[in-house]
N, CA, C and O of each residue as an XYZ file, in Angstrom:
684
protein
N     104.684    111.220     79.474
C     106.007    111.710     79.819
C     106.740    110.655     80.639
O     106.164    110.034     81.533
N     107.982    110.467     80.331
C     108.794    109.450     80.992
C     109.292    109.960     82.341
O     109.624    111.137     82.486
N     109.340    109.070     83.320
C     109.987    109.416     84.586
C     111.329    108.699     84.623
O     111.494    107.641     84.017
N     112.275    109.275     85.330
C     113.620    108.722     85.416
C     113.874    108.335     86.865
O     113.933    109.195     87.744
N     114.020    107.073     87.102
C     114.229    106.597     88.466
C     115.616    105.983     88.585
O     116.038    105.198     87.736
N     116.307    106.348     89.635
C     117.614    105.778     89.937
C     117.433    104.882     91.147
O     117.087    105.352     92.231
N     117.663    103.611     90.962
C     117.439    102.643     92.019
C     118.765    102.256     92.650
O     119.751    102.013     91.954
N     118.777    102.203     93.951
C     119.970    101.795     94.678
C     119.601    100.684     95.645
O     118.683    100.826     96.453
N     120.317     99.591     95.555
C     120.144     98.511     96.522
C     120.832     98.935     97.808
O     121.887     99.569     97.786
N     120.231     98.583     98.906
C     120.765     98.950    100.209
C     122.189     98.447    100.373
O     122.544     97.360     99.917
N     122.994     99.267    101.036
C     124.393     98.932    101.272
C     124.520     97.701    102.171
O     123.573     97.314    102.855
N     125.691     97.106    102.155
C     125.978     95.874    102.898
C     125.774     96.068    104.406
O     126.156     97.088    104.979
N     125.161     95.055    105.025
C     124.888     95.105    106.462
C     125.647     94.006    107.199
O     126.237     93.114    106.589
N     125.616     94.095    108.523
C     126.263     93.069    109.347
C     125.639     91.698    109.103
O     126.356     90.701    109.027
N     124.317     91.636    108.980
C     123.665     90.347    108.736
C     124.111     89.758    107.406
O     124.264     88.542    107.297
N     124.323     90.596    106.389
C     124.826     90.096    105.102
C     126.144     89.368    105.301
O     126.343     88.280    104.761
N     127.043     89.960    106.070
C     128.363     89.361    106.264
C     128.294     88.086    107.089
O     129.179     87.236    106.993
N     127.244     87.944    107.903
C     127.087     86.761    108.754
C     126.252     85.673    108.087
O     126.057     84.606    108.668
N     125.753     85.929    106.867
C     124.962     84.932    106.154
C     123.585     84.710    106.752
O     123.073     83.590    106.741
N     122.977     85.779    107.278
C     121.667     85.663    107.912
C     120.567     86.183    106.996
O     120.768     87.131    106.237
N     119.399     85.547    107.079
C     118.223     85.978    106.324
C     117.802     87.352    106.838
O     117.650     87.562    108.042
N     117.620     88.269    105.913
C     117.291     89.633    106.302
C     116.204     90.163    105.389
O     116.476     90.590    104.267
N     114.995     90.135    105.863
C     113.872     90.710    105.148
C     113.418     91.944    105.901
O     113.917     93.046    105.670
N     112.462     91.751    106.807
C     111.998     92.871    107.619
C     112.878     93.079    108.848
O     112.790     94.116    109.505
N     113.726     92.098    109.162
C     114.682     92.281    110.246
C     115.674     93.359    109.850
O     115.879     93.618    108.664
N     116.282     93.981    110.832
C     117.195     95.067    110.507
C     118.560     94.821    111.104
O     118.696     94.153    112.130
N     119.549     95.354    110.467
C     120.939     95.178    110.857
C     121.697     96.425    110.416
O     121.402     96.971    109.352
N     122.657     96.887    111.196
C     123.403     98.091    110.817
C     124.252     97.883    109.565
O     124.645     96.763    109.238
N     124.524     98.982    108.878
C     125.425     98.952    107.734
C     126.842     98.664    108.215
O     127.236     99.087    109.302
N     127.597     97.947    107.404
C     129.016     97.724    107.695
C     129.816     98.930    107.191
O     129.285     99.779    106.475
N     131.080     98.995    107.567
C     131.955    100.058    107.044
C     132.027     99.969    105.518
O     132.013    100.987    104.827
N     132.104     98.747    105.008
C     132.112     98.553    103.551
C     130.813     99.072    102.936
O     130.829     99.699    101.877
N     129.699     98.810    103.599
C     128.412     99.293    103.128
C     128.337    100.809    103.116
O     127.800    101.404    102.182
N     128.873    101.428    104.149
C     128.897    102.893    104.221
C     129.756    103.460    103.095
O     129.363    104.424    102.438
N     130.923    102.867    102.871
C     131.792    103.330    101.776
C     131.101    103.158    100.414
O     131.221    104.017     99.540
N     130.383    102.053    100.244
C     129.654    101.836     98.996
C     128.578    102.886     98.780
O     128.420    103.395     97.670
N     127.835    103.213     99.833
C     126.802    104.247     99.734
C     127.436    105.608     99.439
O     126.871    106.405     98.690
N     128.600    105.875    100.022
C     129.301    107.135     99.750
C     129.752    107.210     98.296
O     129.720    108.284     97.696
N     130.169    106.093     97.729
C     130.567    106.071     96.314
C     129.367    106.371     95.416
O     129.484    107.117     94.444
N     128.217    105.789     95.745
C     126.990    106.081     94.990
C     126.631    107.552     95.153
O     126.281    108.219     94.179
N     126.716    108.058     96.378
C     126.456    109.483     96.650
C     127.292    110.356     95.718
O     126.776    111.284     95.094
N     128.582    110.054     95.629
C     129.479    110.855     94.796
C     129.122    110.743     93.315
O     129.196    111.727     92.580
N     128.740    109.557     92.882
C     128.389    109.342     91.471
C     127.096    110.065     91.084
O     126.929    110.459     89.930
N     126.189    110.239     92.035
C     124.876    110.829     91.742
C     124.753    112.289     92.176
O     123.660    112.852     92.127
N     125.842    112.904     92.594
C     125.738    114.236     93.204
C     125.213    115.315     92.265
O     124.682    116.319     92.740
N     125.341    115.150     90.957
C     124.862    116.187     90.034
C     123.466    115.911     89.477
O     122.944    116.712     88.702
N     122.870    114.814     89.853
C     121.520    114.493     89.365
C     120.511    115.376     90.105
O     120.516    115.409     91.335
N     119.647    116.092     89.379
C     118.670    116.970     90.036
C     117.415    116.198     90.495
O     116.346    116.313     89.895
N     117.572    115.431     91.545
C     116.450    114.635     92.041
C     115.324    115.530     92.555
O     115.567    116.543     93.210
N     114.100    115.139     92.249
C     112.923    115.833     92.776
C     112.545    115.289     94.145
O     111.999    116.007     94.982
N     112.839    114.017     94.361
C     112.467    113.382     95.628
C     113.264    112.102     95.801
O     113.881    111.588     94.868
N     113.227    111.610     97.024
C     113.858    110.326     97.340
C     112.881    109.507     98.159
O     112.183    110.023     99.032
N     112.848    108.222     97.859
C     111.981    107.287     98.572
C     112.824    106.128     99.068
O     113.810    105.744     98.440
N     112.427    105.585    100.186
C     113.113    104.431    100.734
C     112.122    103.557    101.478
O     111.054    104.013    101.886
N     112.481    102.316    101.645
C     111.674    101.444    102.490
C     111.805    101.951    103.919
O     112.660    102.786    104.213
N     110.969    101.453    104.788
C     110.967    101.916    106.178
C     112.020    101.222    107.035
O     112.129    101.521    108.224
N     112.788    100.314    106.469
C     113.822     99.652    107.266
C     114.958    100.640    107.537
O     115.286    101.470    106.689
N     115.546    100.543    108.713
C     116.593    101.487    109.095
C     117.795    101.405    108.166
O     118.418    102.426    107.875
N     118.131    100.209    107.696
C     119.280    100.086    106.799
C     119.031    100.820    105.485
O     119.960    101.376    104.899
N     117.786    100.826    105.022
C     117.444    101.560    103.804
C     117.498    103.064    104.054
O     118.017    103.818    103.231
N     116.965    103.489    105.180
C     116.988    104.913    105.534
C     118.426    105.400    105.659
O     118.765    106.470    105.154
N     119.275    104.620    106.329
C     120.682    105.007    106.491
C     121.385    105.111    105.141
O     122.142    106.052    104.907
N     121.138    104.152    104.256
C     121.732    104.192    102.916
C     121.257    105.429    102.164
O     122.060    106.132    101.550
N     119.957    105.694    102.209
C     119.398    106.859    101.509
C     119.980    108.163    102.041
O     120.313    109.056    101.263
N     120.105    108.277    103.346
C     120.641    109.522    103.927
C     122.077    109.781    103.480
O     122.456    110.925    103.229
N     122.865    108.729    103.381
C     124.241    108.901    102.893
C     124.220    109.377    101.443
O     124.923    110.324    101.091
N     123.426    108.732    100.612
C     123.358    109.093     99.193
C     122.855    110.523     99.014
O     123.248    111.206     98.068
N     121.995    110.975     99.913
C     121.371    112.298     99.797
C     122.218    113.438    100.368
O     121.756    114.578    100.388
N     123.413    113.174    100.822
C     124.214    114.219    101.470
C     124.471    115.431    100.573
O     124.648    116.535    101.088
N     124.496    115.261     99.256
C     124.666    116.400     98.342
C     123.323    116.983     97.909
O     123.282    117.920     97.112
N     122.256    116.449     98.415
C     120.903    116.892     98.058
C     120.155    117.274     99.338
O     119.124    116.684     99.661
N     120.674    118.247    100.048
C     120.175    118.607    101.387
C     118.694    118.986    101.410
O     118.006    118.711    102.393
N     118.201    119.604    100.358
C     116.814    120.084    100.354
C     115.827    119.085     99.774
O     114.638    119.381     99.651
N     116.308    117.921     99.423
C     115.432    116.917     98.830
C     114.704    116.154     99.937
O     115.337    115.665    100.872
N     113.390    116.052     99.836
C     112.662    115.297    100.859
C     112.918    113.794    100.735
O     113.070    113.264     99.634
N     112.963    113.128    101.874
C     113.066    111.664    101.916
C     111.762    111.130    102.474
O     111.368    111.462    103.592
N     111.102    110.305    101.692
C     109.854    109.701    102.140
C     110.057    108.205    102.302
O     110.641    107.545    101.442
N     109.564    107.678    103.421
C     109.599    106.230    103.610
C     108.275    105.649    103.138
O     107.227    106.286    103.238
N     108.342    104.448    102.630
C     107.150    103.784    102.104
C     107.205    102.313    102.505
O     108.108    101.584    102.097
N     106.241    101.890    103.296
C     106.166    100.497    103.752
C     106.127     99.520    102.575
O     106.621     98.397    102.682
N     105.548     99.941    101.468
C     105.430     99.050    100.311
C     106.775     98.766     99.648
O     106.871     97.851     98.830
N     107.809     99.526     99.981
C     109.146     99.289     99.431
C     109.979     98.354    100.301
O     111.154     98.123    100.013
N     109.383     97.817    101.358
C     110.122     96.901    102.232
C     110.468     95.612    101.491
O     109.820     95.231    100.516
N     111.511     94.958    101.991
C     111.944     93.664    101.465
C     110.857     92.618    101.724
O     109.933     92.857    102.502
N     110.970     91.475    101.079
C     110.059     90.369    101.344
C     110.198     89.947    102.811
O     111.294     89.979    103.371
N     109.100     89.560    103.413
C     109.086     89.137    104.816
C     109.375     87.638    104.880
O     108.675     86.835    104.264
N     110.418     87.270    105.635
C     110.822     85.870    105.736
C     110.235     85.155    106.948
O     110.588     84.004    107.205
N     109.361     85.798    107.691
C     108.704     85.151    108.828
C     109.691     84.640    109.862
O     110.605     85.355    110.273
N     109.495     83.377    110.283
C     110.352     82.770    111.313
C     111.794     82.602    110.846
O     112.677     82.322    111.657
N     112.039     82.766    109.567
C     113.397     82.618    109.041
C     114.240     83.883    109.229
O     115.456     83.844    109.039
N     113.615     84.992    109.596
C     114.357     86.243    109.797
C     115.483     86.018    110.803
O     115.248     85.510    111.899
N     116.692     86.393    110.435
C     117.836     86.305    111.336
C     118.487     84.935    111.428
O     119.472     84.769    112.147
N     117.948     83.941    110.707
C     118.554     82.605    110.724
C     119.581     82.486    109.599
O     119.537     83.230    108.619
N     120.499     81.543    109.758
C     121.561     81.358    108.764
C     121.023     80.692    107.494
O     120.262     79.726    107.553
N     121.438     81.235    106.349
C     121.076     80.649    105.056
C     121.436     79.169    105.017
O     120.629     78.342    104.593
N     122.641     78.837    105.455
C     123.108     77.441    105.401
C     122.220     76.520    106.224
O     121.885     75.420    105.784
N     121.843     76.962    107.403
C     120.975     76.162    108.273
C     119.641     75.886    107.579
O     119.142     74.761    107.609
N     119.075     76.904    106.964
C     117.788     76.749    106.285
C     117.904     75.851    105.063
O     116.986     75.087    104.764
N     119.018     75.937    104.359
C     119.235     75.084    103.186
C     119.294     73.616    103.579
O     118.890     72.750    102.802
N     119.790     73.329    104.773
C     119.860     71.947    105.262
C     118.505     71.484    105.783
O     118.062     70.382    105.462
N     117.846     72.315    106.582
C     116.583     71.920    107.218
C     115.389     71.941    106.265
O     114.480     71.121    106.389
N     115.390     72.870    105.322
C     114.258     73.028    104.398
C     114.787     73.183    102.972
O     114.611     74.235    102.359
N     115.434     72.142    102.440
C     116.143     72.291    101.160
C     115.262     72.749     99.997
O     115.666     73.623     99.230
N     114.082     72.181     99.857
C     113.251     72.546     98.706
C     112.715     73.969     98.831
O     112.779     74.746     97.879
N     112.190     74.306    100.001
C     111.651     75.650    100.197
C     112.757     76.707    100.052
O     112.548     77.753     99.439
N     113.915     76.423    100.615
C     115.039     77.356    100.518
C     115.499     77.503     99.067
O     115.734     78.618     98.603
N     115.627     76.394     98.355
C     116.047     76.426     96.946
C     115.050     77.237     96.111
O     115.448     78.045     95.271
N     113.766     77.017     96.348
C     112.764     77.768     95.600
C     112.823     79.260     95.931
O     112.684     80.100     95.041
N     113.025     79.585     97.190
C     113.156     80.988     97.583
C     114.310     81.643     96.828
O     114.175     82.757     96.322
N     115.425     80.956     96.758
C     116.623     81.528     96.153
C     116.637     81.470     94.622
O     117.179     82.367     93.975
N     116.046     80.424     94.042
C     116.213     80.198     92.609
C     114.930     80.150     91.790
O     114.959     80.413     90.588
N     113.821     79.824     92.409
C     112.580     79.602     91.656
C     111.417     80.309     92.342
O     110.585     79.673     92.989
N     111.369     81.622     92.194
C     110.353     82.419     92.880
C     108.937     81.926     92.592
O     108.070     81.978     93.465
N     108.706     81.454     91.387
C     107.368     80.996     91.017
C     106.947     79.747     91.786
O     105.755     79.449     91.872
N     107.906     79.016     92.342
C     107.597     77.797     93.089
C     107.688     77.996     94.602
O     107.390     77.077     95.364
N     108.096     79.187     95.041
C     108.312     79.422     96.471
C     106.986     79.588     97.209
O     106.208     80.500     96.928
N     106.748     78.684     98.160
C     105.590     78.760     99.055
C     106.152     78.717    100.473
O     106.736     77.708    100.868
N     105.987     79.799    101.251
C     106.610     79.880    102.575
C     105.880     79.073    103.649
O     105.412     79.633    104.640
N     105.785     77.769    103.452
C     105.060     76.909    104.392
C     105.727     76.843    105.761
O     105.044     76.910    106.783
N     107.043     76.713    105.797
C     107.752     76.541    107.060
C     108.130     77.856    107.722
O     108.275     77.912    108.943
N     108.290     78.895    106.949
C     108.728     80.172    107.514
C     107.569     81.051    107.963
O     107.735     81.897    108.842
N     106.392     80.857    107.364
C     105.279     81.759    107.652
C     105.507     83.133    107.053
O     104.898     84.116    107.478
N     106.382     83.198    106.069
C     106.735     84.475    105.455
C     105.779     84.880    104.349
O     104.697     84.318    104.186
N     106.213     85.862    103.610
C     105.428     86.461    102.545
C     105.732     85.766    101.217
O     106.857     85.318    100.995
N     104.758     85.677    100.355
C     104.968     85.106     99.028
C     105.534     86.171     98.085
O     105.414     87.369     98.338
N     106.145     85.713     97.006
C     106.634     86.655     96.004
C     105.495     87.487     95.418
O     105.648     88.702     95.289
N     104.351     86.879     95.055
C     103.276     87.710     94.508
C     102.828     88.822     95.462
O     102.534     89.931     95.017
N     102.772     88.541     96.758
C     102.385     89.579     97.725
C     103.425     90.697     97.755
O     103.074     91.877     97.766
N     104.699     90.325     97.767
C     105.764     91.324     97.776
C     105.740     92.149     96.493
O     105.898     93.369     96.533
N     105.543     91.489     95.363
C     105.519     92.198     94.084
C     104.337     93.143     93.983
O     104.454     94.222     93.401
N     103.203     92.755     94.541
C     102.031     93.630     94.552
C     102.326     94.903     95.334
O     101.991     96.002     94.893
N     102.958     94.750     96.501
C     103.339     95.922     97.306
C     104.281     96.827     96.529
O     104.080     98.039     96.447
N     105.326     96.209     95.955
C     106.342     96.979     95.246
C     105.744     97.717     94.053
O     105.999     98.904     93.850
N     104.957     97.007     93.279
C     104.360     97.623     92.099
C     103.459     98.789     92.496
O     103.453     99.825     91.830
N     102.702     98.625     93.571
C     101.830     99.694     94.071
C     102.664    100.940     94.411
O     102.304    102.055     94.035
N     103.772    100.739     95.119
C     104.632    101.868     95.503
C     105.239    102.541     94.278
O     105.222    103.767     94.172
N     105.771    101.752     93.361
C     106.443    102.328     92.201
C     105.473    103.070     91.287
O     105.833    104.093     90.705
N     104.265    102.573     91.158
C     103.257    103.285     90.360
C     102.884    104.609     91.022
O     102.733    105.628     90.348
N     102.740    104.585     92.338
C     102.423    105.801     93.089
C     103.518    106.857     92.890
O     103.230    108.028     92.642
N     104.764    106.424     93.004
C     105.901    107.335     92.866
C     105.987    107.873     91.440
O     106.175    109.074     91.244
N     105.852    107.005     90.452
C     105.941    107.424     89.049
C     104.839    108.414     88.693
O     105.079    109.371     87.957
N     103.641    108.191     89.207
C     102.523    109.094     88.935
C     102.767    110.467     89.552
O     102.476    111.492     88.936
N     103.290    110.482     90.743
C     103.520    111.741     91.466
C     104.663    112.554     90.865
O     104.657    113.781     90.965
N     105.640    111.897     90.245
C     106.855    112.583     89.802
C     107.116    112.426     88.308
O     108.259    112.214     87.904
N     106.091    112.524     87.493
C     106.270    112.401     86.038
C     107.259    113.448     85.538
O     107.177    114.627     85.883
N     108.193    112.984     84.717
C     109.166    113.891     84.131
C     110.280    114.319     85.065
O     111.050    115.220     84.732
N     110.380    113.697     86.218
C     111.388    114.076     87.214
C     112.349    112.929     87.488
O     112.067    111.769     87.186
N     113.474    113.277     88.060
C     114.426    112.279     88.537
C     114.070    111.931     89.978
O     113.887    112.817     90.814
N     113.976    110.653     90.257
C     113.614    110.184     91.594
C     114.626    109.130     92.027
O     114.976    108.233     91.259
N     115.087    109.251     93.265
C     115.970    108.252     93.858
C     115.117    107.299     94.681
O     114.328    107.730     95.522
N     115.278    105.998     94.435
C     114.561    104.989     95.212
C     115.592    104.040     95.803
O     116.344    103.391     95.076
N     115.619    103.968     97.130
C     116.541    103.077     97.835
C     115.703    101.968     98.444
O     114.867    102.208     99.314
N     115.937    100.752     97.975
C     115.140     99.634     98.451
C     115.992     98.374     98.457
O     117.207     98.439     98.643
N     115.357     97.236     98.256
C     115.981     95.942     98.516
C     116.210     95.134     97.243
O     115.553     95.353     96.225
N     117.149     94.200     97.319
C     117.572     93.414     96.172
C     116.472     92.654     95.465
O     116.427     92.647     94.235
N     115.580     92.012     96.209
C     114.514     91.256     95.549
C     113.593     92.170     94.765
O     113.069     91.774     93.724
N     113.390     93.375     95.243
C     112.569     94.322     94.491
C     113.182     94.604     93.134
O     112.493     94.573     92.115
N     114.463     94.876     93.121
C     115.099     95.274     91.880
C     115.231     94.127     90.896
O     115.373     94.357     89.695
N     115.187     92.914     91.378
C     115.243     91.786     90.450
C     113.915     91.604     89.722
O     113.823     90.821     88.776
N     112.903     92.319     90.158
C     111.574     92.197     89.553
C     111.142     93.463     88.817
O     109.946     93.662     88.604
N     112.071     94.313     88.427
C     111.726     95.599     87.828
C     111.146     95.514     86.423
O     110.797     96.542     85.844
N     111.038     94.333     85.873
C     110.413     94.193     84.557
C     108.955     94.631     84.599
O     108.333     94.826     83.554
N     108.413     94.786     85.790
C     107.034     95.248     85.926
C     106.869     96.697     85.488
O     105.768     97.124     85.141
N     107.951     97.444     85.503
C     107.861     98.862     85.193
C     107.904     99.096     83.691
O     108.583     98.387     82.949
N     107.164    100.103     83.267
C     107.193    100.488     81.862
C     107.493    101.980     81.790
O     107.182    102.725     82.719
N     108.095    102.411     80.693
C     108.422    103.816     80.469
C     109.285    104.403     81.574
O     109.120    105.565     81.945
N     110.184    103.621     82.089
C     111.083    104.092     83.132
C     112.498    103.679     82.773
O     112.738    102.539     82.375
N     113.425    104.597     82.911
C     114.838    104.273     82.728
C     115.380    103.874     84.085
O     115.220    104.604     85.063
N     116.014    102.732     84.146
C     116.493    102.193     85.408
C     118.012    102.213     85.409
O     118.644    101.677     84.499
N     118.589    102.821     86.413
C     120.048    102.882     86.547
C     120.448    102.246     87.858
O     119.825    102.496     88.891
N     121.502    101.412     87.825
C     122.011    100.810     89.052
C     123.369    101.392     89.342
O     123.997    101.030     90.337
């Protein structure tokens, strides 16, 4: 039986607008981010979700709560495995600064995941992040077969959704 998952990338945060690396670091949603989450909320208000999952980051929880405003009785579960990739010492630093100081590592992080080795940041590798994500998504799909599930997580996760099978993905 197919499961139907609706994935939402976390709304825009203050760190996004400042050009800062944001993995496990947290930053409040901007007004634009809140409006974006409200638009998604309105678009999904008639979907009969069985459950909602989010990463444990506050920005993900805040985005999920906004989207869930028309689904008052739906449980929200946080899952550490849905967290963004960990950028280590690079958390909160400017993208531009890192591109200048560590051009190859930064370029690989942004463009060539298969070549990214976090030597200078002490961060997480893509394979480690993908293993976490895949573990969470399999757990959720198994628990909610045949149901609609809302998953609010991070951009890098959604760029790797080819790992999923028998799932309809909506953005």
